[in-house]
N, C-alpha and C positions, 0 to 999 in steps of 0.2 A: 504493500499499500504505499502510496506517495503521502507527503506531509499534508496536503490538503483533505485528502481522504481520512487521516488519520483524525485531523482536526474535525472534520465533520461528524464521524462517529462519536468522537469524544464530547462534542456540545450537545449532541443528540441525547444523551443520557442524563437522567435527573440526579444521579448520585455517583459521586467518585469517594475514593479512600485516600486521605492525605497521609502520606508516611513521612515521618520526622525523626531526627536523632534526639534521643534524651540528653542530658549534660553528662551522664554515666556511660553513654555510647550504646546505650540499648535502643531498640527500635520502637516506635510509638505509630501505631496507626489508628485513624478514627474515620467514620464516614463523614461527608461533608455535601451540603448542596453547594453550586458555584455557578458562576458565569463565565463565560470565555470571550474575549474580545482580542483577535488575533491570536498571539502569542501571551497573552497576559491574561491569568485566571485570577478571579475574585473569589474570596468567600468572606465570611464575617461572624462574629459572635453575636448571635440572636439572644431572642425573648424564650427559647423553649428551656425547660427546665434542667438547670445544671447544679452540681453540689457546691460550685464555686465559679466566679468570673474570672479567677486566675486559673486560665487552663494550661494544661502542660504543652499543649501544640504551641501556645504561644511563648512560652519559655523556651521550648525546644528550638522554634525558629531564631529566638533573639540570640542563643547560643550557637546555634549551627543553622546558615540560612540554607543549605542545600537541603531538598526536599523532592517527593515525587508524589504524583496524584495519579491513581490508576482507576480506569472505568473499564466495565466488561460488560458483554451482553451473552446472557444463557438463554438457551431454548432446550426442549427434550431433544430436539433434531441437532446433532452435535456437528453436522456440517454447517452450520449457522452459527457457531460459537466465535468470539472474537475478543479481545482486549486491547487498550490503547494506553500507555502509559506517557505521562508528560513529566519530565526531568527537569527541574530548574532551582531558582533561588528565591526563597520567599521574605518577606518584609511584613512587619506587624506596623500598623498606621494605628495609632491609638486613638487620635484626635481627629479621623476623617469627618470633614463636614459632611451635612445629609446630600450635597449637591456633588460629593467627589462620584468621578465616572464609575468607580466600582461599585457605589450604593446604587448608581442610578442603573447600571447593569444588571445587578442583583435583583432589583425591583421590576425590571423590565422583563425578566425571565421567570420569576417565582411571584406566584398571585398572594402567598402568604407575606410576602415583603413590600408589595404594595400597599396593604391592608394596616401592615404594621412593620415599618422599617426596622431592620436591624440597627441597635444604636452601640452596639460593643465595637470592640476594635476589629479592624478589617484587615484581612490578611491579601497579601498581593505577591503571587507567584509569578515571576518571570520565565517563561518555558525556554530552556536552552536546547533541549532535545525531545522530540518526539519518536516513539517506537512502538512496535503493535504487532499484532499476530492474528490473522484470520484461519479458521478451519477451511475456508473456501479458497485459501490461495492469494 
């Protein structure tokens, strides 16, 4: 698959998995919703219940900005399986204004965010490398 196809498939899925590295070197993976604009991915800390607003993923990216986001497509027909991974560097924007392009992109993609915009930190991942696999070849 070429990069345009990888981006198209990636952007078409509603959920991804953000992989970061904890300060002790251990992996940390969480599901996220996101918006993609070219080679920039946005996700945010939103209002869904959390034990704390001091999330491990934020600490991880502040310590080690290298990260990856994986999306995949599963069907019982295994000939339709595929995955796409975006490897990049992430940054935490603590005080992104409501009109930040990332917040606007998230609201445009997710109805929940139009009704209740995420007010927490914004995560911005600049994709450096696209990779993927498809059972269809």
